[in-house]
C-alpha positions in Angstrom: -0.1 0.0 0.0 1.5 3.5 -0.8 2.9 5.5 2.0 0.1 8.1 3.2 1.5 10.8 5.5 -1.9 11.6 6.7 -2.1 8.3 8.2 1.5 7.2 9.2 4.8 9.0 9.6 3.1 12.2 10.7 5.2 12.4 13.9 8.4 11.8 11.9 7.6 14.5 9.4 6.8 16.9 12.3 10.2 16.1 13.8 11.9 16.7 10.5 10.3 20.0 10.2 11.2 21.1 13.6 14.8 20.2 12.9 14.6 22.1 9.6 13.5 25.2 11.5 16.2 24.7 14.3 18.9 24.6 11.4 17.5 27.8 9.9 17.7 29.4 13.4 21.0 27.8 14.2 24.4 29.6 14.6 25.2 28.9 10.9 21.6 28.9 9.7 20.1 31.3 7.0 18.3 33.3 9.6 21.5 34.1 11.4 23.3 35.7 8.4 23.6 39.4 8.8 25.8 40.4 5.8 27.7 39.0 2.7 30.5 41.2 1.4 33.0 40.6 -1.6 36.6 41.4 -0.7 39.2 43.1 -2.8 42.8 43.8 -2.9 42.3 46.9 -1.2 41.9 46.4 2.7 38.3 46.5 3.7 37.4 47.2 7.4 35.7 44.5 9.2 33.6 46.1 12.0 30.4 47.5 13.2 30.7 50.7 10.9 32.9 48.9 8.3 33.0 47.9 4.6 32.3 44.4 5.9 29.5 45.2 8.5 29.1 43.5 11.7 26.2 43.6 14.0 25.7 46.6 16.4 26.9 44.8 19.3 30.3 44.6 17.9 33.3 46.9 17.9 33.4 49.6 15.3 36.7 48.3 13.8 37.8 44.6 14.4 40.3 43.8 11.5 41.0 44.5 7.8 40.4 42.0 5.1 42.3 42.0 1.8 43.0 39.6 -1.1 46.7 38.7 -1.4 46.9 36.3 -4.4 44.7 33.4 -3.7 44.6 34.2 0.2 43.1 36.6 2.4 45.2 38.7 4.6 43.5 39.2 8.1 45.0 42.0 10.1 43.4 42.2 13.7 42.7 45.4 15.3 40.7 44.0 18.2 40.1 40.7 20.0 39.6 38.1 17.3 39.8 34.2 17.0 40.8 32.4 13.8 39.7 28.7 13.5 39.3 28.6 17.4 42.8 30.2 18.1 43.4 33.8 19.3 44.9 35.8 16.4 47.5 38.4 17.4 49.1 39.4 14.1 48.2 39.6 10.4 48.1 36.2 8.8 47.3 35.0 5.2 44.6 32.4 5.3 42.8 30.0 2.8 39.5 31.4 2.0 38.1 28.0 1.4 38.7 26.9 5.0 38.7 29.8 7.5 36.3 31.0 10.2 36.8 34.3 12.2 35.1 34.7 15.6 34.8 37.8 17.7 35.1 35.7 20.9 35.2 32.2 22.5 31.6 32.6 23.6 28.8 30.2 22.1 26.9 33.2 20.7 30.0 35.1 19.2 29.6 36.5 15.9 31.3 34.6 13.2 32.7 35.5 10.0 33.1 32.8 7.3 35.3 33.3 4.4 34.2 31.7 1.2 34.9 31.5 -2.7 32.1 31.7 -5.3 33.7 31.4 -8.8 36.4 34.2 -9.0 35.0 36.1 -6.0 36.1 35.7 -2.4 33.6 36.7 0.3 33.1 37.2 3.9 29.7 36.1 5.2 28.7 37.2 8.9 26.7 35.1 11.2 25.0 36.4 14.4 23.6 33.5 16.4 21.4 36.0 18.5 19.6 37.1 15.4 18.9 33.6 14.2 17.7 32.6 17.7 15.4 35.5 17.7 13.7 35.0 14.3 9.8 34.1 14.8 9.0 30.7 13.6 5.8 32.1 11.6 8.4 33.2 9.1 8.2 29.5 8.0 5.1 28.0 6.4 4.1 24.6 5.0 1.4 23.3 2.8 -1.2 21.0 4.6 -0.2 17.5 4.6 -2.3 15.6 2.1 -2.1 12.2 0.4 -0.7 11.9 -3.1 2.7 13.7 -2.6 4.9 10.8 -1.8 6.2 8.6 -4.8 8.3 5.6 -5.1 11.2 6.2 -7.5 13.8 4.4 -9.5 17.2 6.0 -10.1 18.6 5.4 -13.7 22.4 5.8 -12.7 24.4 8.4 -14.8 27.7 7.3 -16.6 30.6 7.1 -14.0 32.2 10.7 -13.7 29.2 12.4 -15.3 28.7 16.0 -14.1 26.0 18.8 -14.7 26.8 22.6 -15.1 25.1 24.2 -12.1 24.5 28.0 -12.3 24.1 29.9 -9.1 22.2 33.1 -8.6 25.4 35.2 -9.2 25.8 33.5 -12.5 28.8 31.4 -11.5 28.9 27.9 -13.0 30.2 24.8 -11.4 30.3 21.2 -12.5 28.4 19.1 -10.0 28.4 15.2 -10.0 25.3 13.6 -11.2 23.8 10.5 -9.5 21.3 9.8 -12.3 17.7 10.4 -13.1 15.0 9.7 -10.8 11.8 8.2 -12.5 8.4 8.2 -10.7 4.9 8.5 -11.1 2.9 11.3 -9.2 -0.8 11.9 -9.5 -1.0 9.2 -12.1 1.6 10.7 -14.7 5.2 9.7 -15.2 7.9 12.2 -14.4 11.8 12.5 -14.1 14.2 14.6 -12.2 17.9 14.8 -12.4 19.5 14.0 -9.0 23.2 15.0 -7.9 25.3 13.1 -5.7 25.4 14.6 -2.2 26.9 12.1 0.4 24.3 9.8 1.8 21.5 11.4 -0.3 20.6 12.3 -3.7 20.0 16.1 -4.1 17.1 17.4 -6.4 16.8 20.9 -7.1 13.4 21.6 -9.0 10.8 24.0 -10.0 7.2 23.5 -10.4 4.0 25.3 -11.2 3.9 26.8 -7.8 7.1 28.4 -8.2 6.9 32.2 -8.0 3.5 32.0 -6.7 2.9 30.2 -3.5 6.5 28.9 -3.2 9.9 30.6 -3.8 10.6 31.6 -7.5 13.9 30.0 -7.9 12.6 26.5 -6.9 12.8 24.2 -3.9 15.3 21.4 -2.6 14.6 17.9 -2.0 17.1 15.4 -0.2 16.4 11.8 -1.4 17.7 8.7 0.5 20.4 7.1 -1.6 20.0 3.3 -1.9 22.2 0.4 -3.1 19.5 -1.0 -5.3 18.5 2.6 -6.9 15.1 2.3 -5.5 13.9 5.2 -3.2 11.1 7.4 -2.2 10.5 11.0 -3.0 8.7 12.7 -0.1 7.4 16.2 -1.4 6.3 17.1 2.1 10.1 17.5 2.8 10.5 19.7 -0.2 12.0 23.0 1.1 13.2 26.4 -0.1 16.8 27.2 -0.6 18.6 29.4 1.7 18.1 32.4 -0.7 14.5 32.4 0.3 15.3 33.1 3.9 18.3 35.6 3.4 19.6 38.0 0.8 23.0 36.9 1.7 23.0 33.5 0.2 24.4 32.4 -3.2 22.2 29.3 -4.0 22.2 27.1 -7.1 19.5 27.3 -9.7 17.5 24.1 -10.9 18.6 22.6 -14.1 16.3 23.1 -17.1 15.6 19.3 -17.0 14.0 19.6 -13.4 11.0 21.7 -14.2 7.7 20.0 -13.3 4.6 21.0 -15.3 2.3 20.4 -12.3 1.7 22.2 -9.2 3.4 20.5 -6.2 1.3 21.5 -3.2 3.3 20.0 -0.7 6.4 20.9 1.4 7.5 24.5 2.2 5.5 27.4 0.9 5.7 31.3 1.1 4.2 32.7 4.5 0.8 34.2 3.7 0.6 32.7 0.2 
């Protein structure tokens, strides 16, 4: 008998949704992001009143950040930690793997360095902001039957990749797991799935996109299996971080992942 979330699995789905909200509100969640700034060779001031703005509870000037070749030069002017260690003097760091903290406290503001294409940025997280975000900023469709489908993965050729474009226009090659084929509302559909650790990752649009759901689409994590048989639970479809903060750089769905029907399940826009 097909899985019916209105009859079984309701508690599990509710727990998943509460965990999703907790991730959004967590120290590294989308609701905790306060800014994203792109660095240059010229030193930019990191601080409350700086070029790389920090929350109001932070000092006016904490450090300067500048690009030096492939590295970021961090020159501290106030108390600052780099990857858990106090930073007493200027240091060149790899932007792909560096986190600055304004204190050892659990609720300290963090600055995460990142690379997007040719850009290098500094994204600021304030755990207090995320923890204070009201949960009514998150909305879901009512749980109804018919939005869970058994699927079979047609594996991609070994080493196959797909060009993925993000909201900045940067293109990266992502490893493809294959094509998921399934039936939904008595009609056959297919979605390209990317390899993502223990899951297959699906980024899709449907007829609700831009109306009752986020315009750029939604994400769905699908359990990867050894026999290529899995289940798509669209009640767990959720918005990308870009729906919750202007300071994210989310990937856009591939053209192949545009469903012609309205998937009225999963996360929706509040008030829509």
